[in-house]
N, C-alpha and C positions, 0 to 999 in steps of 0.2 A: 249647723254645718259642722262636719267633723274636723278633728285637729289637723289632719293632713291638708285639707282644703284651706283652712285658716292660715297655716304656715306658708303655703304657696302664694296665697294672695298678698301676704305681708311683704313678700320679696319685691313687689312692684309698688312704688309710692303712688298715692292718689294723683299727684301731679303728672307723673309719667303715664299712668293709666288714661287720664283725660287727654294727654297729648296723642296717644295712640287712637283714642276715640275721635279726636278732632281730625287727625290725618285720614282715618277711614271715612269720615264724613266728607272731607275734601275729595276723596276718591269717588264717593257717591255723587257729588256735585258734578265732577268732570264727566262721569259716565252718563249722567242724564243730559248734560249739555250736548255731548256727541249724539245721544239717542234722539233728542228733540230737534236737532238742527234741520233735518230734511222737511219738517213740518213748516218751517219758514220759507222753504224754497219750492213749495208745491207749484206755484204758477210758473216760475222760470224752468223748472224741470219738465212740466207738462208741455211748455212751448218748445224747449230745446230738443226733447226726446220724443215728442208726439205720443204721449201715453194717456190712458183713460183714468177716470177716478178709481176704477177697480185696481189698476196697476199701481196707482199712488197708494191705495190702501195696502197693497202687498208690500210696498217699500216701507210704509210706516209701521206695519205690524209683523206679518209672517217672515219677511226677509230678515229682520233682526232676531226674531224669537226662535227660529228653527234651531240654530246652534245653541242659542241661549238656554233652551230647555233640554235639548238632547245631550249636551255636554255637561249640564249642571250636575247631574247625578254622579257621573264618574269623577268629576272634579271635586264634588263633595266627599266621595269615598277617599280621594287622594288627600284632601284637606284634613281628614280625620287621622292621617298617618304621617304626612311629611310637612315641611315648613310652609305655613300659610302665607308668610310674607313673601316667599319666593314665588308662590303661585300667583299672588296679587301683582308682583312686579312684572312677571311675564305677561299676565293678562292685560295689564295697562298698556304695555308696549305694543301688543297685538292690536287692541282696539283703536288706539290713537293712530297707528300706522294705516289701518284700514279706513279710518275716517278720512285721512288725508288722501288716500288712494281714490276716493270717490270723485276727486277733482278731474281725473283723467278718463272717467267713464263716458263713452260717446254714444251709448245706447242703453236700453233698459236692462238687458242681461248683465253687463259688467257692473252697473250700479247696484243691481240686486246682489251680486257676489260680494261687493264691498260691505254692504249692510249685513250679509251673513257673517263676514269677518268681524264686524263690530260686535255682533251678538256672541261670537266665539270668545272674544276677549272679555266681554263684560260678564260672561257666565261665571267667572272666577270671583266676582265681587261679593255677592251675598253670602254664599256658603263660608268662605274664608273669613269675611269680616264679622259676621254674627258669631262664629266660633271663637275668634280672637277676643271680641268684646266680652263674651260670656266667661272667658278665662281670666280677664283682667278685673272683673267686677263681681262682688258677691251677689248671691241670688236676690236678696231683698233690695239691692240698689241697681240692679241691672236694667230695669225698664227705662230709666232716664238716659243711660248711655246708649241703649239701642234706639231710643226715640231721637236722640241727637243724630245718630247715623242715618236714620230713616228720613229726617228732615232734609237731608241732602238732596232727596228726590225733588222737593219743591224748590229748594234754593237753586238747583241745577236747571230745572225747567224755567224758573223765574229769570235766571241769568240769561238763558237763551232768548227768551222773549223780550226782556227789558233792554238788553244791550245789543243783541244781534238783530232784533227786529228793525230798529232804526238804521243799523249798519247795512243790512240787506237792502233796505229801501234806498239808501244813499248810493251804494255802489252800483246799483242797476243802471245808473246814468253814466257810469265811468267806462272808458275804453278797456279792451282786453289787456291783460298783463302777461308777461313772459317770465317764467322761472327756470333756473337751470334744471336740466333733465326732464322737466315737465312740458316745456314749450309754452305756446300761447294759451292762456286760460281766460274764459269769459268771467265777468265779475262774480256771478253766483258760484262758480267753481272754486274761486279763491277762498270762499267761506270754509270749504272743507279743509283746505290747507291751514288756514289761520286758526281753526278750532282744533284740528287733530295734532299737529306737530308739537305745539307747546306742552301738551299733556305728557309727553315723554319724560319730562323732568320729574313728574310724580312717581314714575317707576323707580327712579334713583332714590327719592325720599323714602320709599317703602323699605329700603334696606336699613333704615335707622330703627326699624321696629324690632324689638327683641321677642323671640318666640317664647310664650309663657308655657308653664306646665298645664296639661289638660286636667280639668277638675270635674267633680261631680260624676264620677264613674260609679255606676251601681255595682253592688257586690257580685252579682251574677256574671258580670263581664269585666270585673276589675283586673283579672289576670290577662286579658287580651290586649294586644296593641291597639285594636280598634274593632268596632262591630262590623260584620260583613254587611253587604248590601241586602242580602236576603234577611239577615237579622233585623236590619232597620225596617224593611218592608213588613216583616212579621210583627215587630213592635207596633208599628202604625196600624196594621191590620187588626190586631187584637184590641185596639182602642179606636176603631174606625168611627165611632160616633163622635168622640171628642175631636179627633183630627179632621173628620169630615165637616164638622161645624166650622172649624177654623178655615178649612180650604174653601168652603162655600162663601164665607164672609169675605175673605181676602180676594177671591176670584171676582166677586161682585165689585169690590172696591177698586181693583186694578182695571176692570173693564170700564168703570166710570172714568178713571184717570186716563185711559187710552183714548177716550173721546176728545181729549185736549189736542191730539194730533191734528184734528180737523179745525181747530179754532181760527187759524188765519183764513182758511177758505170760507168758513162759516160767516165770520164777520164781514168778509169781502162780499160774499154773495147776498147776505141778508141785509146788511146795513151800509154797504159800500165803503168800508174802511180799508185803507191801505195797510201794508205790512208794518210800517213804522207806527201807525196809530195802534194797531193790534198789539204789537210788541211791547210798547210802553204800558198800555192799559193792562193787558193780561200779565205782563211781568210784575207790575206793582201788586196786582191781586195775588199772585203766587208768593211774592216776597212777604206780604202781610198775612194772608190767610194761612199759608203753610206753617210758619212758626207759631202763629196764634193757636191754630188747631193742635199742633204738636204739644205746646205748653198746656193747653186745656186738657188734652188726653193724659199727660204726665201727672197733672194736678189731681184729676179724678182717679187715676190708677193708684197714686200714693195715698190718697184719702181712703180709698176702699181697702188697700192693703193694711192701713193703719188700724182698721177696725176688724181685721181678720177675714175679709172676703177673698176667698181663693180664686175667684173668677174675675178679679179686678181688671186685668188686661182685656179680657173678652168683653166686659161691660163697655170699656172705652171704644173697642172696635165696633160693637153693635150700635152704640149711640152715634158714632161717626156715620154709619150707614143710614140710620134714621134721619139724620140731618142732610146727608149728601145726596141720596137718591132722589127725593122730591125736587131738590134744587137743580140737579142735573137735568131732570125732566123738563123743568120750566124755563131754564135760562135761554135755550134757543128759540123759544116761542114768545119771548118778551117783545113788547111793541117798539122798543128803542134799544140802541146799543148801551145806553147808560143803565137802564133797568136790567139788561142782560148781564152787565158787569156786576151789579149788585147780587143777582142770583148766582153768578159764577163764584163770587167771593164766598157765599154761604156753602156752595157745593165743595169748594176747595177746603174750607174750614172743616167740614165733616170728613172729607177724604183724608186730610192730614191727620186727624185723630185716629182714623182706622188704619192708615198706613203705618204710623208709628207703633200702633198696638199689635200689628200682625206678627212680626218676628218675636216680640216680647211674649206674646201669647204662646207661640210655638215652644220657646225654650223652657217655659214653665212646666211642660209635660214631656220633655225629651232629656234623657240622660246625656252626660257630657261626651261619652265615647262615640255617639252617633249623631251629634248635633249638626255637624256640617252636612252629613248625608241627609238628615231630616230636613234641613233648610233647603237643600237642593231639590228634594222631592216636593217640598212645599212650593217652591218657585216653578218647578216643572208643571204642577197641576194648575196653579193660578195663571201662569203665563200662557199655557195652551188655550185656556178658556178666554182669557182677556185679550191677548194680542193676536192669536191666530184667528179668532172669531171676530173680535171687536171692530177694528178699523176696516177690514175688508167688507164686513156685513153692512156697515154704514155706506161704503162705496157702492155695493150691489143695490141696496135699497134706493140710493140716490139715482143711479143709472136707470133702474127699472121704473122710477117715477117720471122719467123723461125730461127732467128739468134740473139744472144745477142748483137752482134756488130751493129745491126740495131737500137739500142737505139738512136744513134745520129740523124738518119733520123726522128724517131718518135718525138723527141724534136723539131726539126726544123719545121716539118709539123704542130704541134700543135700551135707553135708561129704564123705561117702565118694564119691558119684557124681562130684563136681567135682574133689576133691583127688587121688585116686589116679592117674587118667590124666594129670593135669597134672604130677605129680612125675616120672612116667616120661618124658614128652615133654621136659621141661626137661633131664633127665639126658642125653638123646640130642642136645641142642642145644649143649652146651658147646664143642665143637670149632669150629662155625661162628661162635659168638660171639667166641671168641679170635681167629680170623682177621680179623674185622671190626675189632676193637680194634687189632690190629697194623697193619692197612692204614691206618687213620686216623692212628695215631701216626707212621707213616713219612711221611705227607704233611705233618703238622704239625711233625715233628721235636721232639716235646714230652715224650716219656716219660722221667721222671727218678725212678728208684725208690730214691733214697738215703733211708735211714731218717730222717736229720736233717731233710731237706726236708719229709717227710710229717708228722713229729711237731711241728714248730715252728709256732706261730702258726696253727694250723688244721688 
């Protein structure tokens, strides 16, 4: 690492850097809590709004992801130029407000619009957060901080299932409540208010983050304020094999994760579990498998970096897929709910490894001045595949099979069709990825594989 980058990093203490990483992780947790909430409310939404499984699939996937992916790239471009903490503060305020607004939707179309708004706000999280973390931590210690941030996905989903699953089950027997300006609300509608509005406090906490100096700008672009979008696309296009390998791996992983939106309905239809039982069981699985998979991925990444393996993060991502895809295929076909939970634990263990490794793999081949834009493009690609296709396709297959109980087979089929080809393609892309890492390391002069440097303080 050059002297300028070392000086800039030294301005922020390790304690403060980890505070920022922890706050961004909390942001990730809250975003996933708001994202997964409708999956607990599938049955009351179907009953109250008279919608089909296909429409539920639209609410769980495309409704959220349309703005999430289309605005991600321009927001990434903006995050490479202006205050990232301000972008995050505004984004948090938008998505929390839109989550609460879901309480007053009286038909499918208004609820669809609120989920579009949630995606709009949450589109700010990944580009700005990954860029901030990358500028607070040196290259050889960055994987652990990014892995902490990515673990927020599992902690957020786990919080939703573990705590709000029993809550949703309990409040369904309660009478309607009335709130100022909102009027009378059915119990399931109150969940949107109780989840959305408290998150606004997080927008204020984001103002405590200091905007760091942008680091690791390659010499060919060091004189610019930031890379253009065309420049970012050109950079990725010239290294399409390396980025393509990453995009395929992460798209597969996120598609597997999107299957979790159907968990409550699947356990109900297959094993006759209510939302409280599913919430506690799946929540515990997420709370244990998520951190365990993240820590395992970080351990393997640090071990490989310590011996000079330039593809360490991609190795962790690939191993996560090898573990996760078979488990996701088998879990809905298990003979009992207990065995289904065992398979789901293994699936989430693998997914957590791959999820934590994805952005860390990206920043190893992306220079600093285009990192937010590259992150936005990365999420654009993987989200289009995973969430625009994933949940609705499961709904379409279930409807076409003519029985709600066929949901288990639809989930298993999608895991096989997406997972197996992805694993093969990633295996073929390792060489191209290693070359891209080596190329950027040589330009930055930053690769330091000493075990002490990797293990200490991050």
